[in-house]
C-alpha positions in Angstrom: -102.1 37.0 -18.9 -98.8 37.1 -20.9 -95.9 38.5 -18.8 -94.3 41.6 -20.2 -90.6 41.9 -20.8 -89.0 44.6 -18.6 -88.0 47.8 -20.2 -84.2 48.3 -20.3 -82.8 51.8 -20.2 -82.8 54.2 -23.1 -79.5 56.1 -22.6 -79.3 59.7 -23.7 -76.9 60.3 -26.6 -74.5 62.5 -24.6 -74.4 59.9 -21.7 -74.0 57.0 -24.1 -71.1 58.5 -25.9 -69.3 59.2 -22.6 -70.0 55.8 -21.3 -68.4 54.1 -24.2 -64.9 54.9 -23.0 -65.5 54.9 -19.3 -64.6 52.2 -16.8 -68.2 51.3 -16.3 -71.6 52.1 -17.8 -72.9 54.9 -15.6 -76.5 54.7 -14.6 -77.1 51.6 -16.7 -79.1 49.4 -14.4 -82.4 51.2 -13.9 -86.1 50.3 -13.7 -86.6 46.5 -13.4 -82.9 45.9 -13.3 -82.2 47.8 -10.1 -80.5 50.9 -8.9 -78.0 52.9 -11.0 -74.3 52.1 -10.8 -72.1 55.0 -9.8 -69.2 55.6 -12.2 -66.5 58.1 -13.1 -65.6 58.6 -16.7 -61.9 58.2 -17.3 -61.7 59.8 -20.7 -63.2 62.3 -23.0 -66.3 61.1 -24.9 -65.7 59.4 -28.2 -68.2 60.0 -31.1 -69.3 56.5 -32.1 -72.1 57.7 -34.4 -70.3 56.4 -37.5 -69.2 53.1 -35.9 -70.8 49.7 -36.9 -70.0 46.8 -34.5 -70.3 43.5 -36.3 -71.4 40.7 -34.0 -71.3 37.0 -34.9 -73.8 34.6 -33.3 -74.4 30.9 -33.5 -78.2 30.7 -33.0 -81.0 32.9 -34.2 -82.5 32.7 -30.7 -79.6 34.7 -29.4 -80.5 37.8 -31.4 -84.2 37.4 -31.0 -84.1 37.1 -27.2 -81.9 40.2 -26.6 -83.8 42.3 -29.2 -87.1 41.4 -27.4 -85.8 43.7 -24.6 -84.6 47.3 -24.6 -81.0 46.5 -23.6 -79.5 47.4 -27.0 -81.8 50.4 -27.6 -79.9 53.7 -27.7 -76.5 52.4 -28.5 -74.3 55.2 -30.0 -73.1 52.8 -32.7 -74.9 50.5 -35.1 -74.9 46.7 -34.6 -74.7 44.4 -37.6 -75.5 40.7 -36.8 -73.9 37.7 -38.6 -75.2 34.2 -38.2 -72.3 31.7 -38.3 -72.1 27.9 -38.1 -69.3 26.4 -36.0 -66.0 27.4 -34.4 -63.9 27.1 -37.6 -66.0 29.5 -39.7 -66.2 32.0 -36.8 -62.4 32.0 -36.2 -62.0 32.6 -40.0 -64.6 35.4 -39.9 -62.7 37.1 -37.0 -59.3 36.6 -38.6 -60.6 37.8 -42.0 -62.1 41.0 -40.7 -65.7 39.9 -41.5 -66.9 40.4 -37.9 -65.5 42.3 -34.9 -66.7 40.0 -32.0 -68.3 36.7 -31.6 -70.9 36.1 -28.9 -70.8 32.4 -28.2 -67.6 31.2 -29.8 -66.0 28.2 -28.0 -63.6 29.4 -25.4 -61.1 26.8 -26.7 -61.2 28.0 -30.3 -58.6 30.8 -30.1 -56.1 28.7 -28.3 -56.7 25.8 -30.8 -56.2 28.2 -33.7 -52.9 29.3 -32.2 -51.7 25.7 -31.6 -52.6 24.8 -35.2 -50.7 27.7 -36.7 -47.1 27.3 -37.9 -46.0 28.4 -34.5 -47.9 29.4 -31.4 -49.2 33.0 -31.2 -47.8 35.4 -28.7 -49.8 38.0 -26.7 -48.3 40.6 -29.1 -49.3 38.9 -32.4 -52.5 36.9 -31.6 -55.1 38.0 -34.2 -58.0 37.2 -31.9 -58.5 37.5 -28.2 -61.1 36.2 -25.7 -62.5 39.2 -23.9 -65.2 37.6 -21.7 -66.5 34.2 -20.7 -70.1 33.1 -20.5 -70.6 31.0 -17.3 -73.6 28.7 -16.8 -75.8 30.0 -14.0 -76.4 26.5 -12.6 -73.5 24.3 -13.7 -74.7 21.2 -11.9 -78.3 21.2 -13.1 -78.0 22.9 -16.4 -74.6 22.3 -17.8 -74.0 24.1 -21.1 -73.2 20.9 -23.0 -73.4 17.2 -22.6 -72.6 13.9 -24.4 -75.9 12.2 -25.4 -76.8 9.0 -27.1 -79.9 8.0 -29.1 -82.2 5.7 -27.2 -81.9 3.0 -29.8 -78.1 3.0 -30.0 -77.5 0.6 -27.1 -75.3 3.2 -25.4 -75.8 3.7 -21.7 -72.4 4.9 -20.5 -69.3 6.5 -22.1 -67.6 3.1 -22.2 -70.4 1.9 -24.5 -69.3 4.3 -27.2 -66.7 1.8 -28.3 -67.4 0.9 -31.9 -70.3 3.3 -32.2 -70.8 6.3 -34.6 -69.8 9.5 -32.7 -70.5 12.9 -34.3 -69.0 16.3 -33.6 -68.0 19.5 -35.4 -64.3 20.3 -35.5 -62.5 23.2 -33.9 -64.5 24.2 -30.8 -66.0 23.1 -27.5 -68.0 20.2 -28.9 -64.8 18.8 -30.4 -63.0 19.3 -27.1 -65.9 17.6 -25.2 -65.9 14.7 -27.6 -62.2 14.0 -26.9 -62.5 14.5 -23.1 -65.5 12.2 -23.0 -63.6 9.4 -24.7 -60.5 10.0 -22.5 -62.7 9.8 -19.4 -63.8 6.3 -20.5 -60.3 5.2 -21.5 -61.1 5.5 -25.2 -59.7 7.4 -28.2 -61.0 8.3 -31.6 -59.6 5.0 -32.9 -62.2 3.2 -30.7 -65.2 4.9 -32.3 -66.5 5.7 -35.7 -66.1 9.5 -35.9 -68.6 11.5 -38.0 -67.6 15.1 -38.7 -70.6 17.3 -39.0 -71.4 21.0 -38.8 -72.6 22.5 -35.5 -76.2 22.7 -36.7 -76.3 19.2 -38.2 -74.9 17.4 -35.2 -77.9 17.6 -32.9 -80.3 17.0 -35.9 -78.4 13.8 -36.9 -78.4 12.6 -33.3 -82.1 13.1 -32.7 -82.9 11.4 -36.0 -80.8 8.4 -35.0 -78.4 8.9 -38.0 -75.5 8.7 -35.5 -75.3 6.8 -32.2 -73.9 9.5 -29.9 -72.6 13.0 -29.9 -71.6 15.9 -27.6 -74.3 18.6 -28.0 -75.4 21.9 -26.6 -78.1 21.2 -24.1 -80.5 23.9 -25.2 -80.6 22.4 -28.8 -81.8 19.0 -27.7 -84.2 20.0 -24.9 -87.2 18.4 -26.5 -85.4 15.1 -27.3 -84.0 14.8 -23.7 -87.4 15.5 -22.3 -89.3 12.9 -24.4 -86.6 10.2 -24.0 -85.3 10.2 -27.6 -81.9 11.0 -26.2 -80.1 9.6 -23.1 -77.7 11.8 -21.2 -74.3 10.1 -20.8 -72.2 12.8 -19.2 -72.2 16.6 -18.6 -69.2 18.7 -19.6 -68.2 19.2 -16.0 -68.3 15.4 -15.4 -65.3 15.0 -17.7 -63.3 18.0 -16.5 -64.5 20.7 -18.9 -65.6 24.1 -17.6 -68.5 24.4 -20.0 -67.9 28.0 -20.8 -68.2 29.8 -24.1 -66.7 33.2 -24.9 -67.0 36.6 -26.4 -64.0 36.8 -28.6 -62.8 39.8 -30.5 -60.4 40.4 -33.4 -57.3 42.2 -32.2 -57.7 44.8 -34.9 -61.0 45.9 -33.4 -59.4 46.0 -29.9 -56.6 48.2 -31.3 -59.2 50.6 -32.8 -60.1 53.2 -30.2 -63.7 53.6 -31.4 -64.4 49.9 -32.0 -62.8 49.1 -28.6 -65.1 51.6 -26.9 -68.1 50.1 -28.7 -67.1 46.6 -27.6 -66.8 47.8 -23.9 -70.3 49.3 -24.1 -71.7 46.2 -25.7 -70.2 43.9 -23.1 -71.7 46.0 -20.3 -75.1 45.8 -21.9 -74.7 42.1 -22.6 -73.8 41.5 -18.9 -76.9 43.3 -17.9 -79.1 41.3 -20.3 -77.6 37.9 -19.3 -78.0 38.7 -15.6 -81.7 39.5 -16.2 -82.5 36.7 -18.6 -80.8 34.1 -16.4 -83.3 34.9 -13.7 -86.3 35.4 -16.0 -86.4 32.1 -18.0 -90.1 32.4 -18.6 -89.7 35.5 -20.7 -86.6 34.3 -22.5 -88.4 31.0 -23.4 -90.7 32.9 -25.8 -87.8 33.3 -28.2 -87.1 29.5 -28.2 -90.8 28.9 -29.0 -90.5 31.4 -31.9 -87.1 30.5 -33.4 -86.7 26.8 -32.6 -90.4 25.8 -32.6 -90.1 24.2 -29.2 -93.2 23.5 -27.0 -93.6 26.0 -24.2 -92.6 23.4 -21.6 -89.4 22.5 -23.5 -88.7 26.0 -24.4 -88.5 26.8 -20.7 -86.1 23.9 -20.2 -84.0 25.3 -23.0 -84.0 28.8 -21.6 -82.9 27.5 -18.2 -80.2 25.3 -19.8 -78.9 28.3 -21.7 -78.9 30.7 -18.7 -75.5 32.2 -18.3 -73.8 35.2 -16.8 -70.9 37.2 -18.3 -67.7 37.0 -16.3 -64.2 38.7 -16.8 -61.4 36.6 -18.2 -58.5 38.7 -17.0 -55.5 36.7 -15.5 -56.1 35.8 -11.9 -59.9 35.6 -12.2 -61.7 32.3 -11.4 -62.7 31.8 -15.0 -59.1 32.3 -16.2 -57.8 29.7 -13.7 -60.4 27.1 -14.9 -59.4 27.7 -18.5 -55.7 27.1 -17.6 -56.6 23.8 -16.0 -58.8 22.8 -18.9 -56.1 23.7 -21.4 -53.7 21.2 -19.8 -56.3 18.4 -20.0 -57.0 19.2 -23.6 -53.3 19.0 -24.5 -53.2 15.5 -23.0 -56.4 14.5 -24.8 -55.0 15.6 -28.2 -57.4 18.5 -28.8 -54.5 20.9 -29.0 -51.7 19.5 -31.3 -49.1 21.0 -29.0 -49.0 22.8 -25.7 -50.4 26.3 -25.8 -50.6 29.2 -23.4 -54.2 30.3 -22.9 -52.9 33.7 -21.5 -51.7 34.6 -25.0 -55.2 34.7 -26.4 -56.8 36.7 -23.6 -57.5 40.5 -23.2 -58.9 41.5 -19.8 -59.4 45.2 -20.4 -63.2 45.1 -20.1 -63.3 43.5 -16.6 -64.8 46.7 -15.0 -67.6 47.1 -17.6 -68.5 43.4 -17.3 -68.5 43.5 -13.5 -70.6 46.6 -13.5 -73.2 45.2 -15.9 -73.4 41.9 -14.0 -74.4 43.3 -10.7 -77.7 41.8 -9.6 -80.7 43.9 -8.8 -80.8 45.4 -5.4 -84.0 46.4 -3.6 
């Protein structure tokens, strides 16, 4: 018998409009997600009926999986999805007012964009800000990304990358992992044959054997890892990388009261969804079968590998401190062309909404 997805809450319009500007989403976790969360609304309700929140994503499975539940039903604003390909285009889309937030952008991308500008951004003029982090549920067993080699490449360790073709896309976490992996083995880009590809093309080229090795997202190569086509060389955490990705917003959206309210509501719902999906991989795996044509077995592996929870990024939080440490490593590895302050590209205003949405089910 096929298991049914749980029904997420349908908020009443009056409640949803009030929630959008509150400190937490009142009564959001119901039914299969647990008991309601108590909340007090800190401001008058804002009418979001004319608001469209433009959300950038990297993989079609992201949208398919969340829309297979009811978590986004009843939003007092419209959601417009945009499928993007890589950190660079996503940063451009945010900076160019083509999207309002990105779900899944590399956590390193905003700081890198700052370091590559004529002068580093400040907290006052940064055009984009990280507003949340996505943390792997099981960092040891299912790290978000890894460096892998094709089975026929003659590469068994990171040190074996010397002289080999090594693919990655520029600007984001895969780029960062590529450099940290080399540095971990005492190598640099001069020791390998770099191949710059798009985010989508990198894993495809690696699986086909067109390149010898590459850092990749684990969920995208689940089949190839399972059948032995690819060999895992190192996890992101093995080379000093947190393995997080982010939800990043354009500052103009944060400064708009209505869009900011919509973002806070979306993050609360996203935290609910990610908490549920991370503990229900069998249901989430259906979207991998549908969108990525994976076998049921490997779809389940992909769903487990992609299981994350949403955590705040406000200064002082555990995620923020890990980002600061990783930033220092990436400056030394040459990922950032100059030293950059991660705190300048962070906005922690939604910590309460995220924390409320991420509360696990209680019996």
